[in-house]
A tleap script that builds the chain and sets N, CA, C and O, in Angstrom:
source leaprc.protein.ff14SB
mol = sequence {
  NMET ILE GLU GLY ASP ASP LYS ARG THR GLY
  MET GLY ASP ASP TRP LEU GLU GLY ASP THR
  ARG LEU ARG LYS GLY ILE ARG ALA VAL PHE
  VAL LYS ASN VAL PRO ALA GLN MET GLN LYS
  LEU ARG ASP ALA LEU ALA ASN ASN ASP VAL
  HIE GLY ALA GLU LEU LEU SER HIE SER ILE
  LYS GLY ALA ALA ALA MET ILE GLY ALA ALA
  GLY LEU LYS GLU ALA ALA HIE GLU THR GLU
  GLN ALA CYS VAL GLN GLY ASP ALA GLY ARG
  ALA GLY GLU LEU LEU PHE GLY LEU GLY SER
  GLU PHE GLN LYS VAL MET ASP GLU LEU ASN
  LEU GLU ILE GLU ARG LYS GLN CASP
}
set mol.1.N position { 3.083 -2.958 8.265 }
set mol.1.CA position { 3.812 -4.464 8.114 }
set mol.1.C position { 2.617 -5.393 7.392 }
set mol.1.O position { 1.404 -5.211 7.494 }
set mol.2.N position { 3.145 -6.195 6.812 }
set mol.2.CA position { 2.322 -7.320 6.416 }
set mol.2.C position { 1.778 -8.476 7.415 }
set mol.2.O position { 2.359 -9.443 7.907 }
set mol.3.N position { 0.506 -8.034 7.524 }
set mol.3.CA position { -0.028 -8.848 8.713 }
set mol.3.C position { -0.071 -10.322 8.553 }
set mol.3.O position { 0.221 -10.981 9.551 }
set mol.4.N position { -0.421 -11.016 7.343 }
set mol.4.CA position { -0.738 -12.325 7.096 }
set mol.4.C position { 0.758 -13.379 7.478 }
set mol.4.O position { 0.784 -14.562 7.816 }
set mol.5.N position { 1.730 -12.554 7.296 }
set mol.5.CA position { 2.958 -13.319 7.884 }
set mol.5.C position { 3.006 -13.820 9.323 }
set mol.5.O position { 3.535 -14.912 9.530 }
set mol.6.N position { 2.396 -12.970 10.540 }
set mol.6.CA position { 2.450 -13.114 11.716 }
set mol.6.C position { 0.924 -14.059 11.782 }
set mol.6.O position { -0.184 -13.642 11.446 }
set mol.7.N position { 1.244 -15.370 12.293 }
set mol.7.CA position { 0.359 -16.184 12.482 }
set mol.7.C position { -0.635 -16.205 13.361 }
set mol.7.O position { -1.726 -16.723 13.123 }
set mol.8.N position { -0.282 -15.566 14.587 }
set mol.8.CA position { -0.789 -14.808 15.807 }
set mol.8.C position { -1.799 -13.683 15.117 }
set mol.8.O position { -2.506 -13.365 16.073 }
set mol.9.N position { -2.131 -13.112 14.274 }
set mol.9.CA position { -3.085 -12.215 13.939 }
set mol.9.C position { -4.206 -13.109 13.504 }
set mol.9.O position { -5.310 -13.135 14.049 }
set mol.10.N position { -3.813 -13.891 12.410 }
set mol.10.CA position { -5.038 -14.463 11.648 }
set mol.10.C position { -5.567 -13.746 10.665 }
set mol.10.O position { -6.642 -14.012 10.127 }
set mol.11.N position { -4.669 -12.583 10.316 }
set mol.11.CA position { -5.297 -11.657 9.217 }
set mol.11.C position { -4.348 -11.545 7.973 }
set mol.11.O position { -3.384 -12.302 7.858 }
set mol.12.N position { -4.584 -10.784 7.241 }
set mol.12.CA position { -3.356 -10.476 5.970 }
set mol.12.C position { -4.109 -11.260 5.131 }
set mol.12.O position { -5.330 -11.404 5.068 }
set mol.13.N position { -2.990 -11.871 4.336 }
set mol.13.CA position { -3.336 -12.457 2.880 }
set mol.13.C position { -3.787 -14.197 3.177 }
set mol.13.O position { -3.483 -14.999 2.294 }
set mol.14.N position { -4.494 -14.698 4.415 }
set mol.14.CA position { -4.856 -15.654 4.572 }
set mol.14.C position { -6.074 -16.173 3.620 }
set mol.14.O position { -6.542 -17.306 3.510 }
set mol.15.N position { -6.402 -15.039 3.017 }
set mol.15.CA position { -7.573 -15.660 2.046 }
set mol.15.C position { -6.980 -16.261 1.123 }
set mol.15.O position { -7.732 -17.040 0.537 }
set mol.16.N position { -5.454 -16.222 0.551 }
set mol.16.CA position { -4.976 -17.155 -0.181 }
set mol.16.C position { -5.172 -18.636 -0.040 }
set mol.16.O position { -5.121 -19.437 -0.973 }
set mol.17.N position { -5.386 -18.903 1.141 }
set mol.17.CA position { -5.504 -20.420 1.660 }
set mol.17.C position { -4.154 -21.058 1.400 }
set mol.17.O position { -4.331 -22.217 1.024 }
set mol.18.N position { -3.136 -20.801 1.448 }
set mol.18.CA position { -1.779 -21.463 1.543 }
set mol.18.C position { -1.242 -21.277 0.175 }
set mol.18.O position { -0.043 -21.484 -0.017 }
set mol.19.N position { -2.088 -20.872 -0.884 }
set mol.19.CA position { -1.194 -20.696 -2.304 }
set mol.19.C position { -0.132 -19.849 -2.203 }
set mol.19.O position { -0.262 -18.625 -2.247 }
set mol.20.N position { 1.126 -20.529 -2.043 }
set mol.20.CA position { 2.325 -19.561 -2.417 }
set mol.20.C position { 2.552 -19.031 -3.678 }
set mol.20.O position { 2.984 -17.917 -3.972 }
set mol.21.N position { 2.181 -20.036 -4.457 }
set mol.21.CA position { 2.636 -19.215 -5.782 }
set mol.21.C position { 1.649 -18.214 -6.266 }
set mol.21.O position { 2.025 -17.500 -7.195 }
set mol.22.N position { 0.491 -18.046 -5.810 }
set mol.22.CA position { -0.248 -16.833 -5.995 }
set mol.22.C position { 0.081 -16.068 -4.969 }
set mol.22.O position { -0.169 -14.944 -5.406 }
set mol.23.N position { 0.546 -15.913 -3.706 }
set mol.23.CA position { 0.786 -14.862 -2.872 }
set mol.23.C position { 2.191 -14.237 -3.375 }
set mol.23.O position { 2.501 -13.095 -3.038 }
set mol.24.N position { 3.049 -15.047 -4.214 }
set mol.24.CA position { 4.079 -14.471 -4.380 }
set mol.24.C position { 4.126 -13.624 -5.875 }
set mol.24.O position { 4.942 -12.735 -6.121 }
set mol.25.N position { 2.910 -14.176 -6.947 }
set mol.25.CA position { 2.497 -13.348 -7.905 }
set mol.25.C position { 1.947 -12.112 -7.584 }
set mol.25.O position { 2.211 -11.144 -8.297 }
set mol.26.N position { 1.122 -11.986 -6.484 }
set mol.26.CA position { 0.594 -10.778 -5.758 }
set mol.26.C position { 1.622 -9.774 -5.469 }
set mol.26.O position { 1.740 -8.623 -5.890 }
set mol.27.N position { 2.459 -10.573 -4.524 }
set mol.27.CA position { 3.532 -9.485 -3.988 }
set mol.27.C position { 4.243 -8.824 -5.096 }
set mol.27.O position { 4.473 -7.615 -5.077 }
set mol.28.N position { 4.624 -9.665 -6.140 }
set mol.28.CA position { 5.333 -9.268 -7.186 }
set mol.28.C position { 4.624 -8.161 -7.934 }
set mol.28.O position { 5.354 -7.258 -8.341 }
set mol.29.N position { 3.475 -8.081 -8.159 }
set mol.29.CA position { 2.805 -7.364 -8.942 }
set mol.29.C position { 2.748 -6.037 -8.009 }
set mol.29.O position { 2.468 -5.049 -8.689 }
set mol.30.N position { 2.916 -5.787 -6.805 }
set mol.30.CA position { 2.745 -4.913 -5.612 }
set mol.30.C position { 4.082 -4.205 -5.982 }
set mol.30.O position { 4.108 -3.108 -6.540 }
set mol.31.N position { 5.269 -4.962 -5.605 }
set mol.31.CA position { 6.437 -4.432 -5.775 }
set mol.31.C position { 6.753 -3.694 -7.142 }
set mol.31.O position { 7.531 -2.745 -7.235 }
set mol.32.N position { 6.061 -4.246 -8.164 }
set mol.32.CA position { 6.145 -4.058 -9.703 }
set mol.32.C position { 5.384 -2.478 -9.789 }
set mol.32.O position { 5.921 -1.575 -10.431 }
set mol.33.N position { 3.953 -2.258 -8.990 }
set mol.33.CA position { 3.181 -1.098 -9.475 }
set mol.33.C position { 3.075 -0.031 -8.661 }
set mol.33.O position { 2.832 1.138 -8.962 }
set mol.34.N position { 3.340 -0.677 -7.264 }
set mol.34.CA position { 2.515 0.493 -6.152 }
set mol.34.C position { 3.840 1.609 -6.301 }
set mol.34.O position { 3.555 2.806 -6.305 }
set mol.35.N position { 5.270 1.199 -6.423 }
set mol.35.CA position { 6.089 2.600 -6.255 }
set mol.35.C position { 5.615 3.779 -7.361 }
set mol.35.O position { 5.545 4.971 -7.058 }
set mol.36.N position { 5.396 3.405 -8.290 }
set mol.36.CA position { 4.962 4.176 -9.456 }
set mol.36.C position { 3.676 4.838 -8.931 }
set mol.36.O position { 3.537 6.060 -8.884 }
set mol.37.N position { 2.713 3.918 -8.526 }
set mol.37.CA position { 1.652 4.840 -8.005 }
set mol.37.C position { 1.771 5.899 -6.971 }
set mol.37.O position { 1.353 7.055 -7.036 }
set mol.38.N position { 2.459 5.270 -5.930 }
set mol.38.CA position { 2.951 5.970 -4.947 }
set mol.38.C position { 3.499 7.473 -5.386 }
set mol.38.O position { 2.989 8.491 -4.917 }
set mol.39.N position { 4.660 7.505 -6.396 }
set mol.39.CA position { 5.069 8.701 -6.934 }
set mol.39.C position { 3.924 9.606 -7.871 }
set mol.39.O position { 3.896 10.837 -7.907 }
set mol.40.N position { 3.261 8.949 -8.402 }
set mol.40.CA position { 2.172 9.177 -9.204 }
set mol.40.C position { 1.000 10.123 -8.165 }
set mol.40.O position { 0.363 11.120 -8.508 }
set mol.41.N position { 0.992 9.599 -7.164 }
set mol.41.CA position { 0.123 10.364 -5.796 }
set mol.41.C position { 0.813 11.742 -5.352 }
set mol.41.O position { 0.193 12.787 -5.153 }
set mol.42.N position { 2.182 11.575 -5.231 }
set mol.42.CA position { 2.841 12.693 -4.841 }
set mol.42.C position { 2.590 13.675 -6.169 }
set mol.42.O position { 2.212 14.846 -6.144 }
set mol.43.N position { 2.780 13.187 -6.866 }
set mol.43.CA position { 2.546 14.402 -8.327 }
set mol.43.C position { 1.146 14.823 -8.580 }
set mol.43.O position { 1.001 15.707 -9.425 }
set mol.44.N position { 0.232 14.411 -8.076 }
set mol.44.CA position { -1.363 14.506 -8.059 }
set mol.44.C position { -1.435 15.597 -7.143 }
set mol.44.O position { -1.799 16.733 -7.446 }
set mol.45.N position { -1.016 15.149 -5.819 }
set mol.45.CA position { -1.231 16.247 -4.747 }
set mol.45.C position { -0.387 17.666 -4.692 }
set mol.45.O position { -0.702 18.743 -4.186 }
set mol.46.N position { 0.895 17.233 -5.453 }
set mol.46.CA position { 1.721 18.524 -5.923 }
set mol.46.C position { 1.198 19.449 -6.932 }
set mol.46.O position { 1.601 20.612 -6.973 }
set mol.47.N position { 0.290 18.979 -7.777 }
set mol.47.CA position { -0.577 19.519 -8.616 }
set mol.47.C position { -2.053 19.651 -8.570 }
set mol.47.O position { -2.834 19.618 -9.521 }
set mol.48.N position { -2.366 19.843 -7.014 }
set mol.48.CA position { -3.797 19.955 -6.263 }
set mol.48.C position { -4.592 19.010 -7.348 }
set mol.48.O position { -5.694 19.342 -7.783 }
set mol.49.N position { -3.990 17.918 -7.702 }
set mol.49.CA position { -5.420 17.065 -8.678 }
set mol.49.C position { -5.774 16.105 -7.623 }
set mol.49.O position { -5.189 15.072 -7.297 }
set mol.50.N position { -6.828 16.634 -7.157 }
set mol.50.CA position { -7.350 15.784 -5.994 }
set mol.50.C position { -8.235 14.661 -6.252 }
set mol.50.O position { -8.497 13.742 -5.476 }
set mol.51.N position { -8.722 14.868 -7.588 }
set mol.51.CA position { -9.741 13.419 -8.029 }
set mol.51.C position { -8.756 12.341 -8.246 }
set mol.51.O position { -8.780 11.239 -7.698 }
set mol.52.N position { -7.521 12.948 -9.461 }
set mol.52.CA position { -6.178 11.983 -9.733 }
set mol.52.C position { -5.831 11.202 -8.278 }
set mol.52.O position { -5.790 9.984 -8.105 }
set mol.53.N position { -5.612 12.185 -7.356 }
set mol.53.CA position { -4.782 11.533 -5.824 }
set mol.53.C position { -5.798 10.477 -5.396 }
set mol.53.O position { -5.477 9.355 -5.006 }
set mol.54.N position { -7.393 11.050 -5.529 }
set mol.54.CA position { -8.450 10.113 -4.710 }
set mol.54.C position { -8.320 8.495 -5.453 }
set mol.54.O position { -8.624 7.402 -4.976 }
set mol.55.N position { -7.886 8.762 -6.469 }
set mol.55.CA position { -8.053 7.301 -7.327 }
set mol.55.C position { -6.765 6.585 -7.277 }
set mol.55.O position { -6.685 5.365 -7.423 }
set mol.56.N position { -5.919 7.239 -7.102 }
set mol.56.CA position { -4.508 6.603 -6.713 }
set mol.56.C position { -4.393 6.056 -5.244 }
set mol.56.O position { -3.791 5.014 -4.985 }
set mol.57.N position { -5.041 6.867 -4.267 }
set mol.57.CA position { -5.246 6.283 -2.943 }
set mol.57.C position { -6.006 5.151 -2.666 }
set mol.57.O position { -5.734 4.352 -1.769 }
set mol.58.N position { -7.132 5.056 -3.562 }
set mol.58.CA position { -8.071 4.016 -3.557 }
set mol.58.C position { -7.359 2.758 -4.011 }
set mol.58.O position { -7.447 1.721 -3.353 }
set mol.59.N position { -6.550 2.852 -5.292 }
set mol.59.CA position { -5.770 1.681 -5.853 }
set mol.59.C position { -4.684 1.355 -4.492 }
set mol.59.O position { -4.765 0.256 -3.944 }
set mol.60.N position { -3.973 2.085 -4.147 }
set mol.60.CA position { -3.121 1.595 -3.316 }
set mol.60.C position { -3.607 0.917 -1.983 }
set mol.60.O position { -2.970 -0.031 -1.526 }
set mol.61.N position { -4.859 1.453 -1.289 }
set mol.61.CA position { -5.561 0.890 -0.505 }
set mol.61.C position { -5.740 -0.606 -1.046 }
set mol.61.O position { -5.451 -1.606 -0.390 }
set mol.62.N position { -6.106 -0.605 -1.958 }
set mol.62.CA position { -6.830 -2.091 -2.620 }
set mol.62.C position { -5.359 -2.984 -2.611 }
set mol.62.O position { -5.225 -4.172 -2.318 }
set mol.63.N position { -4.757 -2.425 -2.853 }
set mol.63.CA position { -3.156 -3.335 -3.297 }
set mol.63.C position { -2.346 -3.693 -1.946 }
set mol.63.O position { -1.621 -4.651 -1.676 }
set mol.64.N position { -2.789 -2.425 -1.110 }
set mol.64.CA position { -2.059 -3.074 0.533 }
set mol.64.C position { -3.161 -4.094 1.049 }
set mol.64.O position { -2.709 -5.058 1.667 }
set mol.65.N position { -4.293 -4.041 0.918 }
set mol.65.CA position { -5.147 -5.056 1.275 }
set mol.65.C position { -5.125 -6.249 0.710 }
set mol.65.O position { -5.349 -7.278 1.347 }
set mol.66.N position { -4.790 -6.211 -0.818 }
set mol.66.CA position { -4.590 -7.795 -1.126 }
set mol.66.C position { -2.961 -8.293 -0.607 }
set mol.66.O position { -2.768 -9.508 -0.657 }
set mol.67.N position { -2.100 -7.647 -0.246 }
set mol.67.CA position { -0.982 -8.327 0.425 }
set mol.67.C position { -1.120 -8.346 2.016 }
set mol.67.O position { -0.133 -8.671 2.675 }
set mol.68.N position { -2.277 -8.019 2.632 }
set mol.68.CA position { -2.332 -7.835 4.099 }
set mol.68.C position { -1.727 -6.823 4.791 }
set mol.68.O position { -1.606 -6.888 6.014 }
set mol.69.N position { -1.273 -5.752 4.051 }
set mol.69.CA position { -0.631 -4.771 4.905 }
set mol.69.C position { -1.524 -3.699 5.414 }
set mol.69.O position { -1.798 -2.668 4.799 }
set mol.70.N position { -1.927 -4.012 6.521 }
set mol.70.CA position { -2.969 -3.216 7.121 }
set mol.70.C position { -2.650 -1.565 7.261 }
set mol.70.O position { -3.249 -0.620 6.748 }
set mol.71.N position { -1.697 -1.579 7.983 }
set mol.71.CA position { -1.380 0.035 8.146 }
set mol.71.C position { -1.446 0.881 7.178 }
set mol.71.O position { -1.974 1.993 7.207 }
set mol.72.N position { -0.707 0.172 5.975 }
set mol.72.CA position { -0.765 0.943 4.600 }
set mol.72.C position { -2.046 1.022 4.106 }
set mol.72.O position { -2.433 2.041 3.534 }
set mol.73.N position { -2.757 0.041 4.266 }
set mol.73.CA position { -4.334 0.280 3.791 }
set mol.73.C position { -5.020 1.262 4.609 }
set mol.73.O position { -5.673 2.148 4.060 }
set mol.74.N position { -4.942 1.194 5.737 }
set mol.74.CA position { -5.541 2.338 6.719 }
set mol.74.C position { -4.817 3.804 6.043 }
set mol.74.O position { -5.626 4.620 5.600 }
set mol.75.N position { -3.811 4.043 5.983 }
set mol.75.CA position { -3.017 5.219 5.582 }
set mol.75.C position { -3.512 5.714 4.227 }
set mol.75.O position { -3.790 6.900 4.050 }
set mol.76.N position { -3.627 4.703 3.184 }
set mol.76.CA position { -4.272 5.085 2.017 }
set mol.76.C position { -5.720 5.375 2.144 }
set mol.76.O position { -6.290 6.252 1.495 }
set mol.77.N position { -6.276 4.615 2.989 }
set mol.77.CA position { -7.803 5.035 3.179 }
set mol.77.C position { -8.226 6.476 3.685 }
set mol.77.O position { -9.197 7.130 3.303 }
set mol.78.N position { -7.065 6.897 4.843 }
set mol.78.CA position { -7.291 8.172 5.443 }
set mol.78.C position { -6.891 9.322 4.298 }
set mol.78.O position { -7.464 10.411 4.340 }
set mol.79.N position { -6.010 9.078 3.398 }
set mol.79.CA position { -5.640 9.810 2.209 }
set mol.79.C position { -6.671 10.091 1.383 }
set mol.79.O position { -7.073 11.233 1.161 }
set mol.80.N position { -7.191 8.937 0.842 }
set mol.80.CA position { -8.353 8.732 0.123 }
set mol.80.C position { -9.573 9.529 0.568 }
set mol.80.O position { -10.256 10.180 -0.223 }
set mol.81.N position { -9.802 9.449 1.826 }
set mol.81.CA position { -11.075 10.282 2.107 }
set mol.81.C position { -10.506 11.632 2.376 }
set mol.81.O position { -11.488 12.324 2.109 }
set mol.82.N position { -9.747 12.304 2.661 }
set mol.82.CA position { -9.145 13.458 2.480 }
set mol.82.C position { -9.363 14.225 1.210 }
set mol.82.O position { -9.780 15.370 1.042 }
set mol.83.N position { -8.911 13.153 0.217 }
set mol.83.CA position { -9.244 13.966 -1.336 }
set mol.83.C position { -10.847 13.858 -1.615 }
set mol.83.O position { -11.331 14.643 -2.430 }
set mol.84.N position { -11.703 12.888 -0.948 }
set mol.84.CA position { -13.185 12.500 -1.190 }
set mol.84.C position { -13.904 14.156 -0.825 }
set mol.84.O position { -14.708 14.881 -1.410 }
set mol.85.N position { -13.209 14.237 0.306 }
set mol.85.CA position { -13.889 15.730 0.954 }
set mol.85.C position { -12.866 17.068 0.464 }
set mol.85.O position { -12.889 18.149 1.052 }
set mol.86.N position { -12.026 16.786 -0.655 }
set mol.86.CA position { -11.714 17.889 -1.579 }
set mol.86.C position { -10.624 18.519 -0.666 }
set mol.86.O position { -10.169 19.631 -0.932 }
set mol.87.N position { -10.262 17.897 0.271 }
set mol.87.CA position { -9.019 18.724 1.349 }
set mol.87.C position { -7.630 18.047 0.918 }
set mol.87.O position { -7.180 17.001 1.388 }
set mol.88.N position { -6.948 18.972 -0.219 }
set mol.88.CA position { -5.831 18.472 -0.483 }
set mol.88.C position { -4.367 18.917 0.463 }
set mol.88.O position { -3.235 18.482 0.254 }
set mol.89.N position { -4.789 19.931 1.565 }
set mol.89.CA position { -4.140 20.097 2.308 }
set mol.89.C position { -4.000 19.031 3.197 }
set mol.89.O position { -2.843 18.610 3.234 }
set mol.90.N position { -4.797 18.446 3.935 }
set mol.90.CA position { -5.008 17.479 4.905 }
set mol.90.C position { -4.384 16.186 3.962 }
set mol.90.O position { -3.484 15.503 4.451 }
set mol.91.N position { -4.870 15.901 2.675 }
set mol.91.CA position { -4.150 14.610 2.058 }
set mol.91.C position { -2.835 15.074 1.714 }
set mol.91.O position { -2.093 14.102 1.570 }
set mol.92.N position { -2.188 16.274 1.506 }
set mol.92.CA position { -0.765 16.312 1.596 }
set mol.92.C position { -0.124 15.811 2.751 }
set mol.92.O position { 0.812 15.012 2.760 }
set mol.93.N position { -0.707 16.351 3.769 }
set mol.93.CA position { -0.175 16.164 5.333 }
set mol.93.C position { -0.353 14.649 5.453 }
set mol.93.O position { 0.478 14.141 6.206 }
set mol.94.N position { -1.042 13.977 5.018 }
set mol.94.CA position { -1.242 12.450 5.470 }
set mol.94.C position { -0.149 11.806 4.437 }
set mol.94.O position { 0.202 10.645 4.645 }
set mol.95.N position { 0.189 12.251 3.753 }
set mol.95.CA position { 1.100 11.615 2.366 }
set mol.95.C position { 2.471 10.817 3.323 }
set mol.95.O position { 2.949 9.701 3.123 }
set mol.96.N position { 2.860 11.833 4.384 }
set mol.96.CA position { 4.136 11.734 4.826 }
set mol.96.C position { 3.929 10.305 5.809 }
set mol.96.O position { 4.864 9.565 6.115 }
set mol.97.N position { 2.900 10.158 6.106 }
set mol.97.CA position { 2.485 8.667 6.938 }
set mol.97.C position { 2.359 7.493 5.910 }
set mol.97.O position { 2.852 6.377 6.068 }
set mol.98.N position { 1.581 7.934 4.770 }
set mol.98.CA position { 1.451 6.822 3.839 }
set mol.98.C position { 2.939 6.287 3.297 }
set mol.98.O position { 3.317 5.125 3.149 }
set mol.99.N position { 3.581 7.414 3.077 }
set mol.99.CA position { 5.002 7.128 2.650 }
set mol.99.C position { 5.891 6.290 3.385 }
set mol.99.O position { 6.706 5.539 2.849 }
set mol.100.N position { 5.669 6.473 5.115 }
set mol.100.CA position { 6.264 5.633 5.860 }
set mol.100.C position { 5.794 4.074 5.962 }
set mol.100.O position { 6.476 3.052 6.042 }
set mol.101.N position { 4.527 4.242 5.935 }
set mol.101.CA position { 3.940 2.669 6.244 }
set mol.101.C position { 4.254 1.938 4.390 }
set mol.101.O position { 4.522 0.741 4.292 }
set mol.102.N position { 4.183 2.682 3.316 }
set mol.102.CA position { 4.705 2.141 2.194 }
set mol.102.C position { 6.185 1.632 2.321 }
set mol.102.O position { 6.473 0.538 1.834 }
set mol.103.N position { 6.841 2.160 2.764 }
set mol.103.CA position { 8.391 1.901 2.735 }
set mol.103.C position { 8.631 1.091 3.851 }
set mol.103.O position { 9.668 0.428 3.820 }
set mol.104.N position { 7.815 0.987 4.948 }
set mol.104.CA position { 7.788 -0.250 5.830 }
set mol.104.C position { 7.417 -1.801 4.899 }
set mol.104.O position { 7.998 -2.885 4.842 }
set mol.105.N position { 6.384 -1.350 4.365 }
set mol.105.CA position { 5.985 -2.680 3.229 }
set mol.105.C position { 7.093 -3.256 2.232 }
set mol.105.O position { 7.432 -4.433 2.113 }
set mol.106.N position { 7.602 -2.075 1.506 }
set mol.106.CA position { 8.411 -2.220 0.677 }
set mol.106.C position { 9.861 -2.763 1.092 }
set mol.106.O position { 10.694 -3.223 0.312 }
set mol.107.N position { 10.002 -2.608 2.565 }
set mol.107.CA position { 11.490 -3.008 3.067 }
set mol.107.C position { 10.992 -4.532 3.704 }
set mol.107.O position { 11.921 -5.314 3.908 }
set mol.108.N position { 9.825 -4.943 3.982 }
set mol.108.CA position { 9.508 -6.100 4.440 }
set mol.108.C position { 9.729 -7.147 3.196 }
set mol.108.O position { 10.347 -8.198 3.360 }
set mol.109.N position { 9.117 -6.727 1.828 }
set mol.109.CA position { 8.758 -7.457 0.641 }
set mol.109.C position { 10.315 -7.676 0.155 }
set mol.109.O position { 10.766 -8.725 -0.304 }
set mol.110.N position { 10.972 -6.547 0.345 }
set mol.110.CA position { 12.558 -6.427 -0.447 }
set mol.110.C position { 13.306 -7.747 0.670 }
set mol.110.O position { 13.876 -8.705 0.148 }
set mol.111.N position { 13.222 -7.647 1.893 }
set mol.111.CA position { 13.755 -8.628 2.806 }
set mol.111.C position { 13.473 -10.208 2.571 }
set mol.111.O position { 14.287 -11.122 2.705 }
set mol.112.N position { 12.063 -10.299 2.172 }
set mol.112.CA position { 11.523 -11.272 1.820 }
set mol.112.C position { 12.182 -12.254 0.640 }
set mol.112.O position { 12.340 -13.464 0.478 }
set mol.113.N position { 12.490 -10.959 -0.125 }
set mol.113.CA position { 13.010 -11.443 -1.548 }
set mol.113.C position { 14.493 -11.929 -1.362 }
set mol.113.O position { 14.992 -12.959 -1.815 }
set mol.114.N position { 15.056 -11.003 -0.632 }
set mol.114.CA position { 16.657 -11.311 -0.454 }
set mol.114.C position { 16.703 -12.755 0.407 }
set mol.114.O position { 17.729 -13.432 0.356 }
set mol.115.N position { 15.701 -13.138 1.094 }
set mol.115.CA position { 15.998 -14.195 2.156 }
set mol.115.C position { 15.802 -15.540 1.110 }
set mol.115.O position { 16.512 -16.535 1.263 }
set mol.116.N position { 14.882 -15.475 0.153 }
set mol.116.CA position { 14.511 -16.735 -0.651 }
set mol.116.C position { 15.746 -16.787 -1.739 }
set mol.116.O position { 15.895 -17.759 -2.479 }
set mol.117.N position { 16.715 -15.510 -1.761 }
set mol.117.CA position { 17.770 -16.002 -2.904 }
set mol.117.C position { 19.107 -16.386 -2.046 }
set mol.117.O position { 20.159 -16.216 -2.663 }
set mol.118.N position { 19.217 -16.885 -0.698 }
set mol.118.CA position { 19.862 -16.919 -0.129 }
set mol.118.C position { 20.100 -18.809 0.084 }
set mol.118.O position { 20.965 -19.241 0.846 }
savepdb mol mol.pdb
quit
């Protein structure tokens, strides 16, 4: 989930210092780009392209960090590390958890967008 929205944690996208315009822009870029990166990651692992999967996992990790999605960031990090070790099988296994975390974040972002349209 996106932890910056939970004021109890003091984590997430607090680094934006209340700049809601910048926050909205970063989240819009995430929604626009990360779904395609996730698909490319799936494709890379299906083709045993461990180096490509490593780069994509790293990009997803960074995008997750920018919006304060700690669970997604950690899942991407674990996938990236499996790729660094050349373990495509382990990376493929981790992809399920990564996809689950990604879907949670997308659901939360889409709900946020729907609320703002009401």
